[in-house]
C-alpha positions as CSV (number, residue, x, y, z in Angstrom):
1,X,194.1,154.2,176.5
2,X,190.8,154.7,179.1
3,X,188.0,153.5,177.4
4,X,184.4,153.9,178.9
5,X,182.8,150.6,180.3
6,X,179.7,152.3,180.5
7,X,179.5,153.2,177.0
8,X,176.9,150.6,175.9
9,X,174.7,151.7,178.6
10,X,175.0,155.6,177.3
11,X,174.3,154.5,173.8
12,X,171.1,152.6,174.9
13,X,169.8,155.4,176.8
14,X,170.0,158.0,174.3
15,X,168.3,155.6,171.5
16,X,165.7,155.2,174.6
17,X,164.8,158.9,174.6
18,X,163.0,158.6,171.4
19,X,161.1,156.3,172.5
20,X,159.7,158.8,175.1
21,X,158.4,161.5,172.5
22,X,154.7,161.8,172.4
23,X,152.8,162.5,168.9
24,X,152.2,166.1,167.9
25,X,148.4,166.7,167.4
26,X,147.9,169.0,164.4
27,X,145.0,169.8,162.2
28,X,144.1,167.5,159.6
29,X,144.3,170.3,157.2
30,X,147.0,172.4,158.8
31,X,149.2,171.4,155.4
32,X,147.0,172.9,153.1
33,X,146.4,176.0,155.1
34,X,150.4,176.6,154.9
35,X,150.6,175.9,151.4
36,X,147.8,178.2,150.1
37,X,149.8,181.0,152.4
38,X,152.8,180.4,151.0
39,X,151.8,180.2,147.2
40,X,148.9,182.8,147.3
41,X,149.1,185.5,144.6
42,X,148.9,188.8,145.8
43,X,146.1,190.6,143.7
44,X,147.7,193.9,142.9
45,X,145.6,197.1,141.9
46,X,145.2,197.8,138.2
47,X,147.4,200.6,137.2
48,X,147.2,202.8,133.6
49,X,150.6,203.1,134.1
50,X,151.5,199.4,134.3
51,X,153.0,198.7,131.0
52,X,155.6,201.9,131.7
53,X,158.4,199.2,133.1
54,X,161.6,201.0,134.6
55,X,163.2,199.5,131.6
56,X,161.1,201.1,129.2
57,X,161.2,204.5,131.4
58,X,164.7,204.5,130.8
59,X,164.8,203.7,127.3
60,X,162.3,207.1,126.9
61,X,164.5,209.5,128.8
62,X,167.5,208.4,126.8
63,X,165.4,208.9,123.8
64,X,164.5,212.4,125.0
65,X,168.0,213.6,125.9
66,X,169.3,212.2,122.4
67,X,166.8,214.1,121.0
68,X,167.5,217.1,122.8
69,X,171.2,217.0,121.7
70,X,170.4,216.6,118.3
71,X,168.1,219.4,118.1
72,X,170.7,221.7,120.0
73,X,173.5,220.7,118.0
74,X,171.7,221.9,114.6
75,X,170.2,224.9,116.0
76,X,172.1,227.6,114.7
77,X,171.8,231.1,115.3
78,X,172.5,232.7,111.9
79,X,169.7,230.2,110.3
80,X,167.4,231.2,113.1
81,X,167.9,234.7,112.0
82,X,167.3,234.0,108.5
83,X,164.1,232.0,109.2
84,X,162.8,234.4,111.3
85,X,163.4,237.3,108.6
86,X,162.1,235.0,105.9
87,X,159.1,234.7,108.0
88,X,158.6,238.4,108.9
89,X,158.9,239.1,104.8
90,X,156.4,236.5,104.0
91,X,153.7,237.5,106.1
92,X,154.4,241.3,105.7
93,X,155.7,241.6,109.1
94,X,159.3,243.4,108.0
95,X,160.1,247.0,109.0
96,X,161.8,247.6,105.7
97,X,160.1,250.0,103.1
98,X,159.2,248.5,100.1
99,X,157.3,250.4,97.1
100,X,153.6,249.3,97.3
101,X,151.5,249.8,94.2
102,X,148.3,250.2,96.7
103,X,150.1,252.4,99.4
104,X,151.5,255.9,98.9
105,X,153.0,257.5,101.5
């Protein structure tokens, strides 16, 4: 097995490299500036519709669809015609000829 005879020299030279590093000069307020940028709260403009979140929008749409489905399922053509005839008779808008005490033909 071959062993490197100069291994101790390589280890010492690697450790000595760290001694040659120079100190980095930074501003004393560098950390504070960075922390302020990281944790700065962005101010969003106030909106009238800010309370109408996507969850609430979805719930509103589902409610409207369910209401429309129920309304259309309850809608019947025959009852609609009867209701219109009742309305016309109540307000005397019908074309039926009825005998009137005040009107003579």
